[in-house]
N, CA, C and O of each residue as an XYZ file, in Angstrom:
832
protein
N     -12.348     11.764      3.076
C     -13.716     11.977      2.579
C     -14.556     10.739      2.877
O     -14.122      9.622      2.596
N     -15.762     10.918      3.447
C     -16.657      9.818      3.722
C     -17.382      9.388      2.459
O     -17.643     10.198      1.569
N     -17.705      8.093      2.395
C     -18.526      7.585      1.309
C     -19.983      7.803      1.705
O     -20.532      7.022      2.483
N     -20.620      8.859      1.179
C     -21.959      9.247      1.615
C     -23.026      8.251      1.176
O     -24.134      8.270      1.713
N     -22.720      7.381      0.213
C     -23.717      6.411     -0.222
C     -23.947      5.340      0.843
O     -25.026      4.751      0.905
N     -22.941      5.082      1.683
C     -23.058      4.132      2.791
C     -22.393      4.763      4.009
O     -21.258      4.424      4.343
N     -23.103      5.687      4.680
C     -22.472      6.465      5.752
C     -22.193      5.685      7.028
O     -21.489      6.170      7.913
N     -22.745      4.474      7.127
C     -22.582      3.720      8.367
C     -21.705      2.481      8.171
O     -21.986      1.426      8.740
N     -20.672      2.601      7.391
C     -19.748      1.482      7.226
C     -18.396      1.820      7.841
O     -18.081      2.988      8.072
N     -17.600      0.783      8.104
C     -16.237      0.982      8.574
C     -15.344      1.372      7.395
O     -15.640      1.063      6.240
N     -14.268      2.045      7.710
C     -13.306      2.384      6.673
C     -12.510      1.166      6.244
O     -12.493      0.146      6.932
N     -11.853      1.283      5.104
C     -11.102      0.161      4.525
C      -9.633      0.540      4.379
O      -9.308      1.663      3.994
N      -8.752     -0.401      4.688
C      -7.319     -0.234      4.476
C      -6.944     -1.020      3.222
O      -6.867     -2.248      3.259
N      -6.713     -0.326      2.123
C      -6.290     -0.972      0.874
C      -4.762     -1.044      0.849
O      -4.080     -0.049      1.097
N      -4.239     -2.220      0.551
C      -2.794     -2.442      0.567
C      -2.311     -2.863     -0.815
O      -2.804     -3.837     -1.385
N      -1.349     -2.127     -1.346
C      -0.667     -2.515     -2.584
C       0.721     -3.030     -2.247
O       1.482     -2.365     -1.545
N       1.055     -4.225     -2.750
C       2.407     -4.768     -2.600
C       2.887     -5.255     -3.956
O       2.086     -5.561     -4.839
N       4.204     -5.324     -4.111
C       4.770     -5.769     -5.388
C       6.277     -5.892     -5.268
O       6.881     -5.270     -4.394
N       6.898     -6.688     -6.137
C       8.359     -6.647     -6.239
C       8.795     -5.286     -6.779
O       8.031     -4.617     -7.474
N      10.013     -4.883     -6.461
C      10.547     -3.625     -6.985
C      10.477     -3.619     -8.510
O      10.878     -4.583     -9.162
N       9.962     -2.523     -9.072
C       9.900     -2.392    -10.522
C       8.566     -2.767    -11.128
O       8.376     -2.604    -12.334
N       7.622     -3.273    -10.317
C       6.318     -3.677    -10.863
C       5.420     -2.475    -11.121
O       4.479     -2.557    -11.911
N       5.708     -1.355    -10.453
C       4.955     -0.138    -10.707
C       3.919      0.217     -9.658
O       3.034      1.033     -9.918
N       4.013     -0.384     -8.471
C       2.988     -0.117     -7.459
C       3.005      1.328     -6.973
O       1.949      1.885     -6.670
N       4.177      1.943     -6.892
C       4.232      3.332     -6.424
C       3.575      4.264     -7.425
O       2.876      5.200     -7.036
N       3.792      4.018     -8.712
C       3.145      4.819     -9.754
C       1.632      4.650     -9.704
O       0.890      5.625     -9.826
N       1.175      3.416     -9.524
C      -0.263      3.152     -9.422
C      -0.829      3.839     -8.186
O      -1.897      4.449     -8.242
N      -0.115      3.738     -7.077
C      -0.580      4.326     -5.820
C      -0.746      5.835     -5.939
O      -1.762      6.385     -5.515
N       0.243      6.504     -6.511
C       0.163      7.965     -6.670
C      -1.010      8.357     -7.559
O      -1.752      9.288     -7.246
N      -1.171      7.643     -8.665
C      -2.250      7.968     -9.599
C      -3.618      7.665     -8.991
O      -4.577      8.403     -9.219
N      -3.711      6.583     -8.220
C      -4.992      6.194     -7.626
C      -5.486      7.231     -6.637
O      -6.685      7.501     -6.565
N      -4.569      7.814     -5.872
C      -4.980      8.808     -4.876
C      -5.529     10.069     -5.550
O      -6.313     10.802     -4.947
N      -5.121     10.323     -6.793
C      -5.642     11.466     -7.542
C      -6.953     11.126     -8.241
O      -7.834     11.977     -8.362
N      -7.081      9.891     -8.699
C      -8.201      9.521     -9.560
C      -9.393      8.949     -8.793
O     -10.535      9.162     -9.199
N      -9.156      8.235     -7.705
C     -10.232      7.555     -6.992
C     -10.675      8.407     -5.811
O      -9.908      8.614     -4.871
N     -11.888      8.894     -5.854
C     -12.397      9.789     -4.819
C     -12.443      9.098     -3.464
O     -12.806      7.926     -3.362
N     -12.071      9.840     -2.424
C     -12.174      9.336     -1.068
C     -11.095      8.364     -0.662
O     -11.235      7.689      0.358
N     -10.026      8.270     -1.423
C      -8.926      7.363     -1.101
C      -7.769      8.189     -0.551
O      -7.110      8.921     -1.289
N      -7.532      8.065      0.746
C      -6.512      8.869      1.400
C      -5.146      8.174      1.363
O      -5.052      6.959      1.193
N      -4.116      8.964      1.522
C      -2.756      8.428      1.511
C      -2.299      8.093      2.917
O      -2.614      8.802      3.873
N      -1.555      7.007      3.032
C      -0.834      6.712      4.260
C       0.644      6.926      3.951
O       1.206      6.262      3.080
N       1.258      7.840      4.656
C       2.662      8.165      4.391
C       3.543      7.337      5.314
O       3.502      7.490      6.535
N       4.335      6.465      4.720
C       5.206      5.585      5.492
C       6.444      6.323      5.987
O       6.829      7.364      5.454
N       7.050      5.757      7.013
C       8.345      6.233      7.486
C       9.443      5.410      6.841
O       9.250      4.229      6.555
N      10.581      6.018      6.612
C      11.744      5.264      6.154
C      13.023      5.926      6.645
O      13.089      7.138      6.847
N      14.029      5.091      6.829
C      15.333      5.604      7.245
C      16.271      5.806      6.061
O      17.398      6.270      6.233
N      15.811      5.458      4.857
C      16.692      5.662      3.700
C      16.671      7.121      3.264
O      15.807      7.894      3.679
N      17.621      7.484      2.431
C      17.705      8.847      1.908
C      16.668      9.053      0.797
O      16.327      8.099      0.097
N      16.167     10.266      0.626
C      15.195     10.518     -0.449
C      15.808     10.287     -1.825
O      16.966     10.628     -2.068
N      15.010      9.699     -2.729
C      15.419      9.600     -4.127
C      15.037     10.884     -4.845
O      14.241     11.678     -4.343
N      15.609     11.076     -6.012
C      15.326     12.291     -6.781
C      13.829     12.407     -7.048
O      13.201     11.467     -7.534
N      13.272     13.559     -6.727
C      11.854     13.808     -6.969
C      10.950     13.469     -5.815
O       9.783     13.862     -5.820
N      11.447     12.747     -4.813
C      10.615     12.398     -3.661
C      10.472     13.595     -2.722
O      11.410     14.367     -2.525
N       9.274     13.728     -2.149
C       8.958     14.882     -1.316
C       8.669     14.424      0.104
O       7.878     13.504      0.314
N       9.303     15.057      1.073
C       9.070     14.773      2.489
C       7.598     14.992      2.833
O       7.018     16.029      2.512
N       7.007     13.992      3.495
C       5.618     14.097      3.900
C       4.616     13.731      2.827
O       3.420     13.633      3.100
N       5.092     13.529      1.608
C       4.217     13.127      0.502
C       4.538     11.692      0.093
O       3.671     10.819      0.120
N       5.786     11.462     -0.283
C       6.206     10.107     -0.654
C       6.525      9.283      0.592
O       6.058      8.154      0.744
N       7.317      9.861      1.467
C       7.693      9.232      2.739
C       7.932     10.320      3.773
O       8.071     11.496      3.440
N       7.976      9.910      5.022
C       8.565     10.740      6.068
C       9.937     10.149      6.356
O      10.053      9.009      6.805
N      10.957     10.924      6.097
C      12.331     10.446      6.234
C      12.823     10.726      7.654
O      12.897     11.878      8.080
N      13.157      9.655      8.380
C      13.550      9.784      9.784
C      14.882      9.086     10.013
O      15.341      8.299      9.185
N      15.489      9.388     11.149
C      16.749      8.746     11.526
C      16.482      7.348     12.075
O      15.350      7.015     12.426
N      17.527      6.539     12.145
C      17.411      5.203     12.732
C      16.957      5.290     14.188
O      16.134      4.489     14.632
N      17.487      6.251     14.922
C      17.125      6.399     16.335
C      15.648      6.728     16.494
O      14.976      6.167     17.360
N      15.134      7.642     15.658
C      13.727      8.012     15.734
C      12.838      6.829     15.354
O      11.785      6.617     15.955
N      13.266      6.071     14.362
C      12.498      4.898     13.940
C      12.426      3.872     15.073
O      11.360      3.327     15.360
N      13.552      3.619     15.703
C      13.586      2.643     16.810
C      12.712      3.105     17.968
O      12.081      2.286     18.637
N      12.672      4.411     18.208
C      11.836      4.931     19.289
C      10.361      4.659     19.003
O       9.611      4.286     19.905
N       9.948      4.844     17.760
C       8.554      4.613     17.399
C       8.192      3.131     17.480
O       7.080      2.781     17.876
N       9.126      2.266     17.108
C       8.893      0.819     17.235
C       8.700      0.454     18.708
O       7.769     -0.269     19.064
N       9.589      0.964     19.550
C       9.524      0.659     20.986
C       8.232      1.177     21.617
O       7.693      0.556     22.533
N       7.741      2.308     21.128
C       6.522      2.914     21.669
C       5.251      2.312     21.048
O       4.142      2.737     21.370
N       5.413      1.329     20.164
C       4.291      0.663     19.495
C       3.433      1.652     18.707
O       2.207      1.545     18.673
N       4.100      2.611     18.080
C       3.400      3.607     17.272
C       3.241      3.177     15.824
O       2.584      3.870     15.046
N       3.837      2.033     15.441
C       3.784      1.569     14.061
C       2.885      0.341     13.941
O       2.949     -0.571     14.764
N       2.055      0.331     12.912
C       1.202     -0.822     12.652
C       1.990     -1.960     12.022
O       1.642     -3.130     12.179
N       3.039     -1.613     11.316
C       3.942     -2.610     10.729
C       5.274     -1.952     10.465
O       5.358     -0.736     10.293
N       6.311     -2.757     10.434
C       7.616     -2.244     10.042
C       8.495     -3.398      9.598
O       8.276     -4.549      9.978
N       9.483     -3.075      8.796
C      10.380     -4.110      8.278
C      11.702     -3.486      7.857
O      11.790     -2.289      7.582
N      12.714     -4.320      7.817
C      14.020     -3.939      7.288
C      14.089     -4.432      5.855
O      13.945     -5.629      5.607
N      14.304     -3.542      4.920
C      14.396     -3.894      3.512
C      15.747     -3.428      2.991
O      16.033     -2.231      2.951
N      16.575     -4.396      2.590
C      17.955     -4.097      2.227
C      18.632     -3.404      3.419
O      18.743     -4.012      4.483
N      19.078     -2.181      3.277
C      19.796     -1.524      4.372
C      18.960     -0.469      5.094
O      19.482      0.280      5.919
N      17.672     -0.408      4.787
C      16.818      0.647      5.357
C      15.597      0.057      6.043
O      15.180     -1.063      5.749
N      15.038      0.827      6.957
C      13.817      0.415      7.654
C      12.628      1.201      7.111
O      12.752      2.371      6.751
N      11.465      0.529      7.058
C      10.228      1.146      6.604
C       9.124      0.809      7.607
O       9.127     -0.276      8.187
N       8.186      1.725      7.814
C       7.104      1.449      8.743
C       5.883      2.303      8.460
O       5.972      3.348      7.816
N       4.726      1.837      8.958
C       3.460      2.539      8.772
C       2.924      3.007     10.114
O       2.692      2.178     10.994
N       2.717      4.311     10.305
C       2.128      4.803     11.559
C       0.741      4.203     11.786
O      -0.034      4.029     10.845
N       0.443      3.893     13.033
C      -0.811      3.213     13.359
C      -2.009      4.168     13.474
O      -3.116      3.809     13.075
N      -1.806      5.361     14.006
C      -2.923      6.276     14.268
C      -3.789      6.555     13.037
O      -5.014      6.502     13.141
N      -3.186      6.854     11.857
C      -4.035      7.134     10.684
C      -4.904      5.949     10.266
O      -6.010      6.139      9.759
N      -4.411      4.732     10.476
C      -5.197      3.552     10.115
C      -6.389      3.389     11.049
O      -7.509      3.142     10.601
N      -6.142      3.528     12.345
C      -7.235      3.433     13.323
C      -8.306      4.488     13.039
O      -9.502      4.202     13.094
N      -7.866      5.701     12.739
C      -8.806      6.796     12.478
C      -9.634      6.527     11.224
O     -10.840      6.777     11.205
N      -8.985      6.017     10.180
C      -9.695      5.743      8.929
C     -10.785      4.697      9.140
O     -11.918      4.887      8.698
N     -10.457      3.606      9.805
C     -11.445      2.553     10.053
C     -12.596      3.086     10.901
O     -13.762      2.836     10.596
N     -12.272      3.813     11.957
C     -13.302      4.336     12.872
C     -14.211      5.360     12.203
O     -15.406      5.412     12.492
N     -13.646      6.179     11.304
C     -14.392      7.283     10.704
C     -15.073      6.931      9.380
O     -15.742      7.776      8.785
N     -14.907      5.691      8.918
C     -15.503      5.306      7.646
C     -14.770      5.850      6.443
O     -15.342      5.941      5.357
N     -13.503      6.216      6.617
C     -12.676      6.685      5.507
C     -11.872      5.515      4.942
O     -11.739      4.477      5.590
N     -11.340      5.686      3.737
C     -10.531      4.638      3.108
C      -9.110      5.144      2.912
O      -8.892      6.296      2.540
N      -8.156      4.270      3.166
C      -6.755      4.666      3.121
C      -5.981      3.674      2.258
O      -6.287      2.482      2.260
N      -4.985      4.155      1.525
C      -4.202      3.319      0.615
C      -2.765      3.240      1.089
O      -2.107      4.259      1.297
N      -2.283      2.006      1.258
C      -0.909      1.770      1.693
C      -0.103      1.157      0.560
O      -0.586      0.284     -0.161
N       1.108      1.614      0.413
C       2.058      1.084     -0.569
C       3.184      0.460      0.250
O       4.155      1.134      0.597
N       3.047     -0.860      0.563
C       3.998     -1.498      1.478
C       4.427     -2.871      0.965
O       3.817     -3.422      0.048
N       5.484     -3.413      1.570
C       6.023     -4.685      1.109
C       5.232     -5.862      1.686
O       4.273     -5.679      2.435
N       5.658     -7.068      1.318
C       4.935     -8.286      1.680
C       4.921     -8.508      3.190
O       3.892     -8.878      3.756
N       6.054     -8.283      3.838
C       6.111     -8.449      5.289
C       5.125     -7.515      5.982
O       4.387     -7.922      6.879
N       5.126     -6.250      5.548
C       4.229     -5.265      6.136
C       2.772     -5.593      5.889
O       1.934     -5.409      6.771
N       2.462     -6.080      4.689
C       1.080     -6.431      4.362
C       0.553     -7.516      5.286
O      -0.596     -7.468      5.725
N       1.398     -8.492      5.578
C       0.971     -9.575      6.481
C       0.699     -9.035      7.882
O      -0.275     -9.429      8.523
N       1.556     -8.135      8.357
C       1.351     -7.555      9.683
C       0.047     -6.760      9.750
O      -0.672     -6.819     10.748
N      -0.252     -6.017      8.685
C      -1.487     -5.234      8.655
C      -2.705     -6.163      8.606
O      -3.695     -5.921      9.296
N      -2.634     -7.215      7.801
C      -3.743     -8.180      7.732
C      -4.015     -8.792      9.103
O      -5.167     -8.959      9.505
N      -2.937     -9.124      9.816
C      -3.097     -9.731     11.138
C      -3.700     -8.744     12.137
O      -4.465     -9.134     13.020
N      -3.348     -7.452     11.991
C      -3.813     -6.432     12.935
C      -5.235     -5.958     12.620
O      -5.997     -5.605     13.520
N      -5.581     -5.955     11.316
C      -6.908     -5.492     10.881
C      -7.544     -6.558      9.966
O      -7.750     -6.312      8.778
N      -7.848     -7.727     10.519
C      -8.304     -8.835      9.657
C      -9.610     -8.570      8.914
O      -9.827     -9.132      7.840
N     -10.484     -7.726      9.463
C     -11.776     -7.470      8.831
C     -11.787     -6.217      7.966
O     -12.760     -5.964      7.256
N     -10.733     -5.443      8.016
C     -10.748     -4.124      7.378
C      -9.642     -3.918      6.344
O      -9.568     -2.851      5.736
N      -8.792     -4.906      6.133
C      -7.701     -4.792      5.162
C      -8.046     -5.541      3.876
O      -8.555     -6.661      3.917
N      -7.763     -4.913      2.738
C      -7.934     -5.525      1.421
C      -6.577     -5.486      0.726
O      -5.997     -4.416      0.543
N      -6.076     -6.655      0.341
C      -4.710     -6.734     -0.188
C      -4.708     -6.954     -1.702
O      -5.478     -7.752     -2.235
N      -3.817     -6.219     -2.378
C      -3.721     -6.256     -3.842
C      -2.255     -6.409     -4.214
O      -1.413     -5.616     -3.792
N      -1.956     -7.423     -5.000
C      -0.573     -7.679     -5.421
C      -0.397     -7.231     -6.870
O      -1.228     -7.527     -7.728
N       0.694     -6.515     -7.129
C       0.971     -5.975     -8.458
C       2.184     -6.682     -9.059
O       3.224     -6.811     -8.412
N       2.040     -7.132    -10.285
C       3.153     -7.760    -11.009
C       3.334     -7.098    -12.374
O       2.366     -6.670    -13.002
N       4.579     -7.022    -12.819
C       4.844     -6.643    -14.205
C       4.425     -7.807    -15.111
O       4.381     -8.947    -14.648
N       4.118     -7.552    -16.386
C       3.670     -8.633    -17.274
C       4.676     -9.771    -17.390
O       4.294    -10.941    -17.424
N       5.974     -9.426    -17.450
C       7.030    -10.437    -17.555
C       8.209    -10.019    -16.671
O       8.325     -8.865    -16.257
N       9.066    -10.984    -16.401
C      10.262    -10.685    -15.617
C      11.172     -9.721    -16.383
O      11.834     -8.877    -15.779
N      11.202     -9.848    -17.709
C      12.014     -8.945    -18.529
C      11.516     -7.512    -18.408
O      12.316     -6.580    -18.337
N      10.197     -7.330    -18.384
C       9.639     -5.988    -18.198
C      10.082     -5.404    -16.862
O      10.426     -4.225    -16.770
N      10.070     -6.240    -15.835
C      10.487     -5.795    -14.509
C      11.944     -5.341    -14.523
O      12.281     -4.291    -13.976
N      12.800     -6.139    -15.152
C      14.225     -5.797    -15.225
C      14.430     -4.482    -15.975
O      15.242     -3.651    -15.566
N      13.696     -4.296    -17.069
C      13.807     -3.063    -17.852
C      13.421     -1.852    -17.020
O      14.076     -0.812    -17.088
N      12.360     -1.986    -16.235
C      11.920     -0.877    -15.391
C      12.945     -0.558    -14.316
O      13.223      0.612    -14.052
N      13.508     -1.580    -13.694
C      14.517     -1.355    -12.658
C      15.733     -0.643    -13.230
O      16.250      0.298    -12.628
N      16.187     -1.092    -14.391
C      17.363     -0.463    -14.999
C      17.056      0.950    -15.469
O      17.932      1.814    -15.489
N      15.799      1.177    -15.847
C      15.412      2.493    -16.328
C      15.429      3.570    -15.267
O      15.459      4.757    -15.591
N      15.411      3.172    -13.989
C      15.496      4.159    -12.914
C      16.831      4.898    -12.934
O      16.896      6.100    -12.676
N      17.894      4.154    -13.245
C      19.228      4.745    -13.296
C      19.731      5.246    -11.960
O      20.548      6.165    -11.908
N      19.247      4.646    -10.862
C      19.614      5.136     -9.527
C      20.453      4.153     -8.726
O      20.873      4.471     -7.614
N      20.709      2.946     -9.276
C      21.362      1.922     -8.480
C      22.497      1.247     -9.241
O      22.533      1.256    -10.471
N      23.411      0.671     -8.493
C      24.530     -0.052     -9.081
C      24.046     -1.388     -9.631
O      22.940     -1.835     -9.328
N      24.890     -2.018    -10.444
C      24.552     -3.320    -11.013
C      24.357     -4.369     -9.910
O      23.469     -5.216    -10.002
N      25.178     -4.304     -8.887
C      25.040     -5.259     -7.785
C      23.668     -5.141     -7.124
O      23.026     -6.150     -6.834
N      23.225     -3.910     -6.888
C      21.925     -3.708     -6.258
C      20.781     -4.147     -7.173
O      19.779     -4.695     -6.714
N      20.946     -3.901     -8.458
C      19.928     -4.342     -9.413
C      19.805     -5.868     -9.393
O      18.698     -6.405     -9.369
N      20.933     -6.553     -9.402
C      20.905     -8.012     -9.370
C      20.274     -8.521     -8.078
O      19.525     -9.498     -8.078
N      20.588     -7.850     -6.993
C      19.984     -8.211     -5.707
C      18.466     -8.062     -5.758
O      17.738     -8.931     -5.276
N      17.990     -6.964     -6.339
C      16.553     -6.726     -6.438
C      15.890     -7.744     -7.371
O      14.764     -8.171     -7.114
N      16.559     -8.126     -8.425
C      15.994     -9.105     -9.354
C      15.833    -10.467     -8.689
O      14.822    -11.144     -8.875
N      16.832    -10.859     -7.919
C      16.737    -12.133     -7.186
C      15.585    -12.085     -6.187
O      14.790    -13.018     -6.076
N      15.520    -10.969     -5.465
C      14.452    -10.814     -4.470
C      13.075    -10.761     -5.135
O      12.098    -11.269     -4.586
N      13.000    -10.144     -6.324
C      11.722    -10.025     -7.017
C      11.146    -11.399     -7.360
O       9.945    -11.624     -7.214
N      11.991    -12.307     -7.811
C      11.521    -13.668     -8.127
C      10.948    -14.340     -6.880
O       9.932    -15.032     -6.947
N      11.610    -14.129     -5.745
C      11.137    -14.714     -4.486
C       9.809    -14.085     -4.067
O       8.879    -14.786     -3.666
N       9.731    -12.750     -4.164
C       8.525    -12.047     -3.715
C       7.317    -12.359     -4.595
O       6.184    -12.367     -4.113
N       7.550    -12.611     -5.868
C       6.434    -12.877     -6.784
C       5.633    -14.101     -6.367
O       4.457    -14.223     -6.709
N       6.257    -14.993     -5.639
C       5.564    -16.212     -5.198
C       4.504    -15.922     -4.135
O       3.708    -16.800     -3.800
N       4.487    -14.705     -3.605
C       3.564    -14.370     -2.510
C       2.162    -14.025     -2.995
O       1.258    -13.880     -2.172
N       1.949    -13.887     -4.303
C       0.659    -13.377     -4.774
C      -0.548    -14.213     -4.317
O      -1.617    -13.632     -4.131
N      -0.444    -15.551     -4.122
C      -1.642    -16.289     -3.675
C      -2.131    -15.888     -2.279
O      -3.256    -16.213     -1.898
N      -1.293    -15.189     -1.524
C      -1.685    -14.753     -0.179
C      -2.581    -13.502     -0.223
O      -3.108    -13.081      0.807
N      -2.750    -12.920     -1.396
C      -3.458    -11.651     -1.545
C      -4.886    -11.859     -2.042
O      -5.231    -12.905     -2.592
N      -5.706    -10.822     -1.827
C      -7.102    -10.890     -2.271
C      -7.239    -10.691     -3.780
O      -8.088    -11.312     -4.419
N      -6.400     -9.822     -4.345
C      -6.488     -9.475     -5.764
C      -5.092     -9.441     -6.393
O      -4.088     -9.210     -5.718
N      -5.063     -9.678     -7.707
C      -3.817     -9.594     -8.479
C      -4.012     -8.626     -9.642
O      -4.967     -8.742    -10.410
N      -3.085     -7.661     -9.760
C      -3.075     -6.719    -10.888
C      -1.829     -6.962    -11.722
O      -0.714     -6.860    -11.211
N      -2.001     -7.281    -12.995
C      -0.872     -7.358    -13.921
C      -0.741     -5.972    -14.548
O      -1.585     -5.555    -15.340
N       0.316     -5.273    -14.187
C       0.461     -3.867    -14.560
C       1.186     -3.718    -15.897
O       2.393     -3.482    -15.952
N       0.410     -3.866    -16.972
C       0.945     -3.678    -18.319
C       0.691     -2.258    -18.791
O       1.543     -1.640    -19.430
N      -0.494     -1.748    -18.469
C      -0.907     -0.395    -18.870
C      -1.449      0.317    -17.637
O      -2.326     -0.208    -16.952
N      -0.931      1.511    -17.350
C      -1.295      2.207    -16.121
C      -2.791      2.502    -16.058
O      -3.413      2.276    -15.020
N      -3.378      2.998    -17.139
C      -4.801      3.347    -17.112
C      -5.670      2.120    -16.878
O      -6.662      2.183    -16.152
N      -5.296      1.005    -17.493
C      -6.057     -0.226    -17.284
C      -5.918     -0.705    -15.846
O      -6.893     -1.155    -15.244
N      -4.704     -0.611    -15.287
C      -4.487     -1.009    -13.897
C      -5.294     -0.132    -12.953
O      -5.870     -0.632    -11.986
N      -5.342      1.173    -13.221
C      -6.121      2.083    -12.395
C      -7.613      1.763    -12.476
O      -8.317      1.821    -11.468
N      -8.091      1.427    -13.662
C      -9.493      1.088    -13.849
C      -9.860     -0.154    -13.040
O     -10.923     -0.209    -12.423
N      -8.977     -1.146    -13.048
C      -9.231     -2.369    -12.286
C      -9.180     -2.102    -10.783
O      -9.982     -2.643    -10.021
N      -8.240     -1.269    -10.367
C      -8.151     -0.918     -8.949
C      -9.398     -0.167     -8.509
O      -9.915     -0.402     -7.416
N      -9.881      0.735     -9.355
C     -11.088      1.496     -9.027
C     -12.289      0.564     -8.877
O     -13.150      0.793     -8.027
N     -12.351     -0.482     -9.697
C     -13.441     -1.456     -9.602
C     -13.354     -2.245     -8.290
O     -14.373     -2.543     -7.667
N     -12.136     -2.576     -7.884
C     -11.940     -3.276     -6.612
C     -12.416     -2.409     -5.455
O     -13.129     -2.876     -4.567
N     -12.013     -1.141     -5.475
C     -12.399     -0.215     -4.405
C     -13.917     -0.079     -4.341
O     -14.497     -0.122     -3.256
N     -14.560      0.084     -5.483
C     -16.015      0.249     -5.516
C     -16.720     -0.979     -4.961
O     -17.682     -0.855     -4.202
N     -16.247     -2.166     -5.333
C     -16.872     -3.404     -4.854
C     -16.702     -3.561     -3.344
O     -17.647     -3.926     -2.644
N     -15.503     -3.286     -2.847
C     -15.242     -3.458     -1.422
C     -16.041     -2.464     -0.583
O     -16.440     -2.782      0.537
N     -16.275     -1.276     -1.107
C     -17.029     -0.261     -0.370
C     -18.495     -0.634     -0.184
O     -19.143     -0.133      0.736
N     -19.028     -1.499     -1.035
C     -20.447     -1.833     -0.959
C     -20.711     -3.184     -0.301
O     -21.843     -3.665     -0.341
N     -19.716     -3.799      0.292
C     -19.916     -5.078      0.970
C     -20.780     -4.908      2.219
O     -20.524     -4.033      3.045
N     -21.785     -5.736      2.345
C     -22.663     -5.694      3.503
C     -21.880     -5.944      4.791
O     -22.220     -5.392      5.837
N     -20.840     -6.768      4.724
C     -20.053     -7.104      5.916
C     -19.381     -5.885      6.533
O     -18.971     -5.932      7.693
N     -19.260     -4.796      5.781
C     -18.596     -3.600      6.311
C     -19.569     -2.647      7.017
O     -19.134     -1.681      7.643
N     -20.860     -2.903      6.924
C     -21.825     -2.016      7.559
C     -21.785     -2.143      9.078
O     -21.594     -3.229      9.624
N     -21.968     -1.021      9.736
C     -22.016     -1.026     11.198
C     -23.370     -1.564     11.660
O     -24.354     -1.471     10.925
N     -23.430     -2.126     12.869
C     -24.679     -2.713     13.371
C     -25.848     -1.730     13.409
O     -27.005     -2.128     13.273
N     -25.538     -0.438     13.594
C     -26.623      0.540     13.713
C     -27.227      0.947     12.373
O     -28.199      1.701     12.345
N     -26.670      0.461     11.259
C     -27.175      0.853      9.949
C     -28.612      0.346      9.741
O     -28.890     -0.834      9.953
N     -29.518      1.235      9.328
C     -30.903      0.879      9.022
C     -31.280      1.521      7.694
O     -31.346      2.747      7.608
N     -31.531      0.717      6.645
C     -31.934      1.291      5.349
C     -33.214      2.106      5.450
O     -34.160      1.719      6.136
N     -33.231      3.233      4.763
C     -34.422      4.074      4.588
C     -34.855      4.742      5.880
O     -35.949      5.302      5.951
N     -34.003      4.689      6.910
C     -34.398      5.357      8.146
C     -34.384      6.868      7.913
O     -33.390      7.414      7.436
N     -35.471      7.535      8.244
C     -35.576      8.964      8.001
C     -34.958      9.748      9.147
O     -34.951     10.978      9.121
């Protein structure tokens, strides 16, 4: 959906990153329903679907061979190996969003966010999500009930390391309450959409 209030602006790539358990996926899903004109970018992954995940909605689940083919063909804007699985973002939807003045939301890790920033330096807006405390993060991870203790400990160690990346981002969301986090994200989106720097050269106010 185009933002009709400023029809001559470039589209924006909004990026959410966070340590596992901070709640970025929950925020991302809710934001796409609540914030008008915010499209989804569906990432690729080689891992198996978790309970409740839907092909083409949460992820596109592909084989290792198919993933490697897309990397070789330069069809991905970013990709990374996370634990034992690969994740990547198709490039075509991002190019189309920027060109068409649409806005797209990515739910990707720190490595991927850096690659996207480097590829779209003028059109990417980065947002880092943290749980209020490390204990809250641990509680959320354990509450999933989908992983072994070894994997949980691995994620907790990695989470402490990843949390140090927040100064590299444009915005920080402390995700204590989902509705409050969504409200803050909506304010970020609204502000970024009205930046003069995003207007195309041909834009002329009040032109009939």
